[in-house]
N, C-alpha and C positions, 0 to 999 in steps of 0.2 A: 411855374414847371421846375424852377431851381429851386425853389422852396421845398418843393415834393422831394427832389432828388436828396437834398442835404436830410430832410426828416428819415427818408428812409435809409440813408446811408449811416445817421447817427443811431438810429433805432436797430439796424441790424449789428453795430459796432456795440451798442449797449447789451444785445441779447447775446453776443458772443462773450462779452466779458463776464455776464451773469452765469453763463455755464461753463467759464474756466475756472477750475478748480484752484484752491490754496495749495502750494506747495509747502511740506511742512519736512524738513530733514532731521534726523536723530544721529548726532554723532557723538563719539567718545570723547569725554574731556581730556583736553591736552593733546593727544595724538590726531583728534580731528579726524578719526576714522569713521566710516558709516557704520551704523549698527543695524543688522537686519532683525527680525523677531523681537521688535519694541512695538509694545500694545499702547494704544491710546484709547481711554473710555470717556465718554462724556457723562454727565449726572443722569443722561436718560437712556443710558445703555448701549449708543452707538460705539462699535469697536472699528478700530483702525489699526492695522500691522504693517510695519515697515517692511520694504521689498529688500533685495540684497544691495540695492544702492543707500539702504535706509531712508527711502522716502516713502511719503505719505501723499495722496492726492485727495484732500480733504474736498467734498463736494456735497456736503449735508447743508442744503439752504437755511435751515433754521439758526444754525451758528454763524452765517455770514455777517459780518460788520457788528458781532457781539461778543463780549468779553465772554470767554466760554472756558469751563475748569476741564482738564484731560488728566485723568490718573494714568500715570505712568508705571507700566511694568514691563519687565525683560530678562526673567532669568538670568540674574547676575549683572544686568544694568539697570540703574536705578538714580532718582534723584534724591535730594534729602527730603526728611519729612519736615511738614510745616508743625506751627503749634498745636493742631488737633491730632497729629499722627498719619495724616494723609501725606501720600508720596505723588506729587502732581505739578502741574504748571497751567497758568492762567493765560490764555493766548485768544487773541482777535483776528479769527480768520477772516480775509477777504479775498474776493476773485482774482486769481493772476498775481496774487502777493506770495512773497517768500519767508518763512517763519524757520527759526532754526533752535533746537532743544539740545542741551549738552548732558550728557548722561555720566554717571561715574560707574567705573567696572569694579565690582566686587569679588568675582570669582578670577582664578589664576589665569586661565586661558583665555583665549580673545576669538571671538565668532568671526568666522570669516564668510559664511553665508550657507544657503540652501543649496543643495547641488542635484536635487532630482524633483520631480513634480510640476506641476502648473503655475503659470504665472510668477515664475520666478523674478522677473521685472514688470510686474503688471502695475503698480502704483507709477513707476518711472513712464510707462507706456501712456497712462493718461495723461502725464505732463509732455507728452510729444518728445521724450528721450527712449534710445534703447529700441529704436526702429527696427534695427536689424536683427535683433534677436527672434529666433523662430521655436515657437511650442513643439516638443517632441510628442506629444500627444499621452505622454504618463503623466498620471494624478499624482500617485502615490506609490512608493518604493520601499519594500521592506526588507532589513537584513542584509547588507552587502557580501559579497565574497568577491575577492581579488585574486589574479595571478598573471605574473608577467610571462608571456609565452609568444616565442617567435616575433620579438621585437615590439610587441604591443602590449597594452595594458587590458587584460580581460575583465570585464565585470559581470556579475550573476545576480539577481535581486530574488528573494522570496516572492511572495503575494504582490500582485502589481495591480493598482486602480487605474481604471481608464474612464472616459467621459461618456459614452455613449450608454454605458449600462452598469448596475451596482456591481454584476460578476464580472472581474476583469481576466487578469493573466494568472493561473495557478500553476502552471509549470516552469517557472523561473524565467523570467525575462533578462536580456542581456545585451550587451554593447562593448564596443572597444574604443580606447582613447590611445594616446602617445603614452609612454611611460611615466613622462613628466610633463601632465597634461594643463597646468597653470602657466600662464604668462609672469605671474608675479606671485608673492605670497602675503599680499594685503588685500582687504576688502575694495571694491566689489569683485565676487567671484564670478566669472564666467567659463563654467565647464560645459563644453558641449561633447555629448556622446553619439557615437555611430553605432545605433540601435539595429541589431537583426530584425528584419521585418519579412513579410509574407511577400507573394507576387504581386499583390495589389498594394503593397506600401504600407499596410498595418502592422503594428507590433504583435509579436509573436513570442511564444514559450520557445525554450531551447531544450526541454527536458521531459517529452512526452514520454514517460516511462511507463509501461502497460500497468493498469491496477485504478482503483476505484480513488479518487480525491486527488487533492494536489502533490505536487512533488516538490520536495524543498532540497537543494545542494547545500554541502558544506564540505569542510576539507578539500578546499579547491587549491588546486597547483599544478605546475608544470614539470614534469620529470624527465631526466633522460633514459631512454631504452638502451639493450644492449648494443643497438648499432649507432648510438649517438643522436637519435633523433628525439627531439622533444615531444611529449605527450601531455597534453591537457587531461586532466582527470579529475573526479570528485566522487564523494560519497552522496548515494541519494536517500532520502527517507520519504515513504510514502504515508500520507496523513489522510485520518477520516475525524469525524466528529470534532472538529476545530482543532484540537492539538494531538489527537492519539497518533503516534507513530505504529503502523501496523507492518512494515516491512523495511529492512536496509538493505542497500546494497551498493556495488561500485560500478561506475560510469567511465566512459572514455569519451572525448571530444572526437567526431570526426569532419576533417575538413571540407569533406564532399558535400555533406547536407547542413554545415554550419550548426550542429546540434550533438547533445549527448546520447549515446547509444548504450544501454546496459551492458556492462561485463561479466557480473554474476550477483546473484542474491547472497548475502551474508547472513540474513536472519529474517523469519517470519514468526508474527506473534501467533499464528494459527498452530504452528508447531508445538507450543507450550512449553519452549525453552527459554530460559533468560536470556537477556538481551547481552550479547557478547561484546567485548571490545572491538571497536571500529574506529579508522580515522574520523575525527570530528573536531568543529572549530576550524580556527584559523592556522596555518601553517605557519613554521620557522625552520630555517637551516641551519645546523650546527655542525662544527667538525671540533670532535673532543680532544682530548691533551694527546690521545694516541693517534690523532690525525685522521680518525673516520669519520666520514660524512653521514650526518644522522638527519632524519625529516620529524620535527616534533609538531604535535597536535595538540591542542588544549583551548579552553574557552573559560577563563583566560591562560592559567597555567598549564604547563605540557602534563598530561596524563597518559601519554602514547608516544612511541617513538619505533621507527623502523629504518633501515637503512634506505638512502635518498635516491632512489631509482625506482623505475617503473616496474620492474619485475618484483622488487620486494614490497612495494606499496600493494601490490595484488595477492603477495602470498602470505596468508597470514601465519606460517611459520616463523615467519621473522618479526612479527609483531610484539612488542613489547609493553607491558604496562607501568606506568610511572604513578608514584604517588605524590601529587601537587601539595603543596603547602597550605591547610586548609583557611587558615586566617593571617592575617596581615595585622601590624600594630599602628595604630593613627600616631601621626608625629606631634599631635597637640595634647591629645590626655592619656596616650598610651592604651585607650581602648581597643578592643577587637575589632576588625573590619574584615567580614566575609566575602570575598569574591564571588560574582555571581556569571558575569560575562565580560570577554576582553580579549586582548591581544598582547603580544610580547614581540620584541625585536631587538636585535643589537644595534646599538647607538654608538656611531663614532666619536661624537663629541663628548657624551659623558664616558667614553670608552667602558661601558658596562651594559647590561640587559635592561631594558627597561620596559614596563607595562603601564596600559592604562586600562582601567578595568569600572565595571559597574558594581556597586556594594549591593549586596541582598540586604533587604528590608533596611534602608538606610532612611535618613531623616534630614529635610523634611519630605523628602519624594521618596517610597518606598523602591523604588526601581529607576531613581532619577538622579543618583548622588554617583559621581565619577571621582577615582583616584588616582595617583601616579605612585610607582614605587619601582626601584632598581635591584639587581642582583648580579654579583660577579660571574655565575653562570647561568642558564636558563632554567636548571632544574632547581634553582635555589641555592641557600636560603636568600628569602626576599626581605629586604630594610624596610623601615619605617614607610607608611603610607601617607601621602599627602593630598589632602581633598583639592581638586582643582574644577569642579565643575558643580554646581547644585541646580536643581528644579524646584519650583514652587508647586507642587502637586501635578508634575507631569513626569512621563516615563522616558527614558533616553537609554535604550538598550544595544546590545552586540556592538560594540564600539571597535572599529577596525583601525589600526596605524597604518600610516601611509610614509614610510620611510623611502619608499621609491620616488616621492615626489619631491624630494630636496636633494642637493647636492651631497655627497659625501662629507662627512663631519660637520654638516650644518648644524648651527644651534636651535634651528627651528625644527619642531617634529610636528606632523600634522595628523590628523586623526575624525573619523567620522562616526557616527550612529543614527539610530532612528529615534526620531523625535515623533511620540505618540500619547494620545489620551489613553490607549489601551492600559491596564492594570493600574492605572490612578484611582484617585476618590472621586469619580465622576466630575473631572474637569470641562468645560466647556472646549470641544476641539479649536485649536486656534486655525482659522480659516488658511487655505493652501498651505500651510506649513505640516499639518497635520500628516502621521504615517509617511513622514519623509526623511533624507538624509540630510543632515547638517553638518558642514565641516568647521572644526576648530583649529586653532593654531596654540601651542605650548613652545614658550620660548624657554630652552633648557638652560640659558644663563640667568633666570629669574631667582633671585636669591631666596625665595620662598620655597624652592625646591631644594635647597642645601639639607635639610633633615632627613632627606631620600638617600644622601651619598653615603 
């Protein structure tokens, strides 16, 4: 009987050990910071991707106890090439064992982690960690808009994917956080959103503007009205046939319903008139030399301004068109760099206006190359641009700066953008990360940024 007990005990222990994954952590060389979004791939095509803790739970039985080659790739994080030009490592995974890979950072920015989507800590949870992390129900979030409104940070995203059906939320999902929602400015990132939901607790859109197709929000900002009250406002676009805009208008946030309601239509394609100037892109506030407060919009560089009040924002007679700088000059080879999308903000540490923008048809990724530049005024001229982030055949569009996240005059600048296989050359979508927002840190005291000053 006693022998049977020990046999059952050791059999159960052996089975538990056999099912236990091998822990593989990927960290940046020298800093030791965990690195999210690093992919390991075996010679027979199994893919593992690090989560926000830089962890992988390797559970493939065929590699356990065997020396295994893993290709290592990470959009700016890499290991040295071997004699045949391969970038990878040899590891021998074993159940319950911990292995470590150090990668070198070849980009200027530091990847802090993914902030939207599902399974942000999935690999960690397989290893028994992050048990308190709760899933939101969001699987994918496109193109963020932000505004500080009544003491909170308001967030809005474009098309949002969910788990229960391929068609998700197409009238702008939304959430709130604290204005400075991060406990620290180092990875791993734990950013929890308070999403707007329906009475059943399901995620919902906040911009049910009448008309066929999705509703996209832009030019999202909080403005004072003539009575001193803050009004959260946005421009909306109605979409059909995937990317065709057929109506633009203005909408206002209603506290009673926690949703946007249309204020007025600015343009309809059916009227046959050219699309007019409307607030679009990301906002910035600017006081000019005469002391007048302006609201600037652009994507990235300002092409629109109006007085920074709720009344002026809705009155098209106060809207002024600006001519943004069409190209910037690269700091390395003096070649032209054409901005496509991005954001500007005043920076107290650099004591200049700064921008992070995506290059139009850059290399190696057509819509995945990010640049940094500076100017003395928000309307330019903008100085030489420094490339800070590159992607290997992947898109990273609509970057948005987060100067609100950091203390005044901090040397740290944070920004996020949408990481997606869309518009790239048929890459394999990265599991969990695809079509989601990734947060990066740019250290403004990095000497590599000096050519921009």
